[in-house]
N, C-alpha and C positions, 0 to 999 in steps of 0.2 A: 840534273847535271851537277858534276862536281864543281867546287868553288874555284875561282881564279887564284892563281899564284900571286905572290907579291910582285914578281916581275911584270905580270899583266897589269897590275894596278899602277906600277911606276910608269909604264908606257901610257896608260890611260890618263894618269894625272898630268904627264908631260903634254899630251895633246890638248887637255883641258886648258892648261895655262897658255898654250899657244893661241887657242881660240879666243881666250879672254883678251889678248893683246891685239888680235886681228881687227882691223878697222871695218872689215866687211861683215863681221859677226853681228848678230842682233844686239842692239844697245840694251844695257841693263839699267832700268830706272830704279835706283836704290836710294832710300833715305839714309841718314847717318846711322841709325840703329841697324838697318839692313846690311850696311857695309860691315859693321862689327860682327853680325851673325854670319855673314859670308866668310869672313876671315876665320872665325871660330871653327866653321865647318871644314875649311881647308887645313887648319891646324890639327883637328881631330884625325883627318885622313892621314896627314903626315906622321902623326904619332903612332897610329896603328901600323902603318906600313914600315916604320923604322923598327918596331918590335919584331915584325916578320923577318926583316933582313938580319936583325941581330941573331935570331935563332939559326939561320942558315950558316952564319959565320962561326958562331960559338959551339954549335953541336952538330957539325957536319959529319963527324966521324961516327955519331950514333945512328945516323940514318943511311949508312952504306949497306951494301949487300953482304958484308962480311959478318959472320957469327962470332961474337966476342964472348968466350967463356969466362974470362977474367971479369969482365964487366957484369955478366950475369951473376957470378959467384959473389962479387962485391955487393951488388944490389940485393941479392937474396939475404946476405948476412945483415946488411943495414936494415932491411925491412923486417927481418926476424927480430932483431934487437929492438926496433921501434915497437913491434907488437908486444914483445915481452915486457918492455918498460911501460907501455900503456896499461897493461893488465896488472902490473906490480902494485899500484896503489890500492886496488881492491883487496889483494892478499895482505898488504901491509896493515890496512884497517882491521882486517880479521885478526891478524896477529896481535894488535894492540887491544882488541876487544877481549880476546881469550886471556890476556895477561892482566887486564884491569877489572874484568867483570866475570860473573859466573858463566859456566858453560851454557846455561839456559839462555842468557841474554845473547851470547855469541851465536847460538843456534837461531835465535830470532833475527839477528843480523844476516845470517846465512840464508834463511828463508826469504827475507825481504830482498836480498840481493838477487835471489833466483827470479822473483817477480820483476824486479827492476831490469834484469837482463832480458827476460822474456818479452815484456811489453814496451820497454824503453830502448835500451842499447841494441838489442837484437834486431828490432824493426829498422832502426836508423842505420845499423851496420849493413843490413841487407840492401837498403836503398842506396847506400854509398857504394856497395859492391856492384850494383846495377849501373850506376854512374861510371864507376871505374872501368868496367868492361866496354861500355859504349864510347867513353872518352878515349880509351887506349886505341880503339879502332879508328876513331876520328883523328887522333894525334898521329897514328901511323900513316894515314892518308894525307897528313899535313893540313887538315881542316881545323886550324887552331881556334878560329872564332866559334866553330860549332862546339868545341870543348867548353868554351865560356858560356854559351847558351845552355848547354846541358847542366853545367854547374848551377846556374841561376834557376833552371827548372827544378832541380833537386831541392834547392833551398825553399822554393815556393811550395812544392809538395810536402816538404818536411814541416813547414809552418801549418799546413792543413792537418797533417797527422798529429801535431802536438796537442790539439784539442781532445780527441778521444784518448790519447795516451795519458793526459792529465787526469781525465775522469777515471781511468783504470788505476792510476796511482792513488787518487783520493779514496777510492773504494777498495783498495787492495786488501784490507783486513776482511771485509765481508766476502770478497771473492775467494780468498785463500781458505776461509772457513768451509767452503764447499768441498775442499779436498782434505783439509786437516782438521781434526777434532780438538786440537790443543788451542783453546781460545787465547790463552796468555801469549803463546808463541806467535799467533797470528796478529795480535795487537802490537807486539814489538815490531814485527815485520811491516805492518801497516804504517806505523810512525816513521820508519825509515823511508818508505816509498813516498810518503806525503812531503817530508822535508827535503827530499832529494830531487824534487821536480825542477828547481833551477838548474841543477847539474845536467838533467836530461836535455834541456834546451841547448846547453853548450856542447853536449855530445852530438846533437843533430848537426850543428854547424861544423864541428870538427871532422866528422866522418865524410861530409861532402867536400870539405877543403882538402883533407888527406887523400881522398880518391882522385881529385884533380891533380894533385902533386904526383901521385903514383902513375897516372896516365902519362905524365911527362918524364917518367923514369927518375924521379927525384925522391930519394929515400933518406939520405943522410940527415937532412934537416929535422926529420921526425925523431931520429935517434938523439940529436942534441936537445930538442925540446922535451921529449919524454924522459930523458936522463935527468935533466935539471928538475923536471916536475916530480920525479920519484923522490928526490932529496927533499923537495918542498913538502911532499906529502908526509914524510916522516916528521917534519917540523910541525905541520898542521896537527898530526896525531898527538904529539907531545903537548900541544897547547890545548886542544879541545877534548881529547879523550883522557889523557893522563893528568894534565894540569888542572883544567877547569872542571873535569869530571862531568861532562855533559851527557854521558851515556849514549843511547842510540841516536839522540838528536845530534850529538857531537860527531858520530859516524856519518850522518847525512850531510852535515856541514863540511866535513873533510872531503866527502865525495864531490860535492858541488864546487868547492874551492879548487880541488885537484883538476877537475874537468875544465874549469875556467882558465887556470894558469897554463894548462897544457895547450889550449887553443891560442891564447895570447902569445905564448912563446913560439909556437909554430908559425904564427902569422908574422911575428917580428923577424924571425930567421928568413922566412920565404920572401918577405918584402925587400930584402937586401939583394936578392937575385934578380937581375934585370931580365934575363931570358925567360923567367917564369911568368912575366906579366902578359905575354902574348895570349895566354889562355884565360886570364882574368880580365875580361873586357868590361867597359862601363855598363851600367845597368841599361837593359833594353826591354821593351814591352814584348819582344819576341819570346821571352821566357814564359809568357802566359798563353802562347799560341801553340797549336799542334801538340797538345799534351797527350793525345791518344796514341800516336806512334811512339812517343817516349815511354809511356806507361806500358804499352804493349811489349816492349823489350825489357824495361826495368823491373816490372812486376815478376816475370818468371825468374830472372836472375836474382832479384832481391828476395823473393819468397824462398828460393833454394837456400841462400845463405842464412836468412832469418829462421827458416824452419830448422836448420841444423842447430842453431843456437837455442831456439825456443824448445825444441823437443828434448835436447839434452837437459835443459832446466826442468822440463816437465818430468823427466826421469828422476830428478832430485825431489820433486814434489811427491812422486810415488813413494820414494824412500822415507818421506817425512812422517809416515804413520808407523814406521818400525819402532822398536824400543829405542829410547833416547840415546843410549851409548852407540847404537848402530847408526842412527841418523847423524850423530856428531862425527863419527868416523867417516861417514859418507860425505859430509861437508868438507872435512879436511882433505880427503882423497880427491874430491871434485876440485878444490882449490889447487891442489898439486897438479892434477891432470890439466886443468884449464891454463895454468901457468906454463906447464911444459909444452902444451900443444901450440903455444903462441909462436914458437920458432918454426915448426912446419907450416903454420898458417901464414907466416911471413914469407917463407920460401914460395908457397903456392901463390900468394898475391903478386909477388915479383914475377914469377913465371907466367902468370896469367897476363900481366902487362906486356911482357916481352913477346909472348906468343900472339897476343891480341894486336900488337903493333905490326907484326909480320903478316898476320891474316888481313889486317886493314890495308896493307900495301900489296896484298896478293902474292906474297912470297911464301908459298907453302913449304918449300924446302927448308928455309931458315926456321919456320915455325916448328917443324919436326925436330930439328937439331936442338932448339931451345927446350923443347919438351923432354928430349932424351937427357940433356945435360942437367936439367932441374931434377930429374929422377935420380941421377947419380948423386946430386947434392943431398937430397932427402935421405936416401939410403945410408949415406955416410954419416949423416947426423944421427939417425936412429941407432946405428951401431955404436957410435961414440957415447950417446947419452943413456941408452937403455941399461947397459951393464952397471954403471955407477948407481943408478936408482935401485937396482936389485941388491947390490952389495951394501949400500949405506941406508937401507930401508928403516932400520931402527933409529938411526940418528935423524932421519927425515921425519919419522913419526913423532919424535920428541920435540921437533921444531914446531909442529902444527898443534900439539896438544900436550897438556901436563897431566891429564886424567889417565890413570893406568888402564881402566876398563875401555876407554875410547882408543887408547894406544893398541890394546890387544885386538880390537875389531879392525883397526887400521891395518895392522900386519896381516890380518886374516884375508883381506881383500886386495892387498897391494899388487899381487901378481895378476889377478883378474883385471885390475885397473891398468896395469902395464900392457897387457894384451890389447885392451880397448884403445890405449894411447897409440900403439903401433897402427891399428886399423884406422883410427881417426886421422892420424898423420897422412896415411896413404890416401884416404878418401878426400882430404883437403886438396891434395895435389890433383887427383883425378877430376874432382869437381871444377878446379881451376881450368884444367884442360877443356872440359866440356863447355864452360862459359866462354873461353877464348875462341872456340870454333863454332859458336852460336848454336850449341845443342842444349841450351839451358832448359828448354821446355821438357825434353825427355828426362833430364836429371831431376827437375822439380817433381814431376809425377812419380818417377820411380823412387825418389827419396821419401816422398809422402807415404807411398805404399810400403816400402821396405822398413823405413825407420818408424813412422807413426803407427802403421797398422801391425806389422810383424814385430818390430823391436819393442815398442812400448807394451803391446799385449803380452809378449813373452816375459818382459821384466815384471809386470804385475802378477802374472800367473806364477812365475818361479819364486817371487818374493813372498806371496801371501797364500798360495795354494799348495806349496811344497815346503820342505824344511830348509831350503836354500837361504831364505831371508835376504840379507844384504848382498850376498854373492849372486843371488838370482837376478838382482837389479842390473848388475854389471854383465852377467851372462846374456841377458836379454838384449843389452846394448850391442854386444859382440855379434849376436845372431843377425840383428837388423843391419849393421854395418857390412857384414860379410856378404849378405845377399845384395845389398846396394852396389858394392864394389864389383861383384861378378857381372851385374847388368851393365855397368858403365864401361868395363873393359871390353865386353862383347860389342857394345855400340861403337866404341872407338875403332875396333878392328874392322867393322863393316861400314865405316863412314868414308865417303869420298871427300877428302879435304879440299880438293880443287873446286868442287861444287859448293862447298861451304864458304870458301873464299869469295866466290862470285855472289853468294847470298849476302855476305857481309858488305860487299861493294854496293849491292842493290839497297841494302838497309841504309847505308851512308847517303846514298842519293835521295832516298825518301825523306830523311831527316834534315837534309841540307837546305839552307836558304841562301840566295845569292848574296855575296859580300856587299854589293852596292846597297841592297836593302838594309843590311845591318848598319852600315856607316850612315846612311841617310836617316835611319831611325834615331841613331845616337845624336846626329846633328840637330834633328827637329826637337829632341828633348832639351838640348842645351839652349837652342834659340828660344 
């Protein structure tokens, strides 16, 4: 059954206080410490209920039946900016590495970053996306305490994942040697991964925290924190890379400091918003319970997003055995593509939250409208940004590299990369639609087949079995993405959204726990 509303709890609390004062009620035999525990329990209930009522008064206009295009556009822009600014530190570090060290060391940083993204950031980003989708459904149904439990479950699962991730970072050099025969390059990459382990821990917490904020349609805070953190990253780079000349270790230190400061800044900004506290409940042992239903939903969603990130990085690993000037150009292009796609990724994340909220409420009509409006936003962005990249490609190439041979290879593949950028932007939005309507399992399987089997196989074949080389890598990407998009569009056209809304409601019921149980558990822990 769905959880009670705050009004139900207010009536329940009122009747409880009347029964306490009633002389005919059973007498309570309490010692002094028991009186204190009883008061604490009542205070906790009062605090939680006041947070619920604050939300209804402060954000009532967000939960109406009206579709607000301006609010969607504003949220999309804010989320896109936050994604762009979150990714910017990685590109800034690469820029400082190319300006202060040889291209070989910069390539080692690029290869290490690939593995760091694959087995660190990619996995945690996927888990956070699973939390974001489930939490947006719960938030749309006004099950705020369930959002808090989902957040705590994600942190618990993240802590378990951290152990194997650390092992993969410690042995990154040996693992990368299985794909790349350049031992010196793999050694540099391994050092980066080893010293960047603290930063991965901060990434795990940040993605879970960010997902919970997104589920509440709160995006602007991330723009503030990421914007300030981007400026701090430049300072970190001047200190540890340019000033102290720490080399690849300096890059790892900057990465960890950047992730830490971004997390702290985001928390400080969010802690000032009273209405956000309703979803960040006190710690409860319920986060250790019923993990199977949570993982049953989180894994397909998380694997879908993680695979997207991981397989793109694997594509970079495939390119690492090409001639060094081609691989250097691939790293530069990959940084440009990854930075550019953060805007469409932000649009997709915001759209997924809006559509997920409406599906959680059972309002399919509004969900369709938000899907249509977000498509308009994405198309407008692609039209605005695609042309400048094509026109100013030589200036962009000079920004990413000073090596003339690398620059020539950069210009050779820029239009292939631009095509992949368009396809990637569209698939980000389509994948967000599929997550929001609970079709993540189909997307996960089809993504694995289209991208991993068809796309990567095509990339390898075209790069090493034909004369295409670096252009073959990007052509293989385009083939896999195109096939995936065709399957997703067909599935959306033949899906009954009314039935999927009912499925989401059933999922919420299965994952829900009675509010009384939650409050009593919190009270027991305090006493």
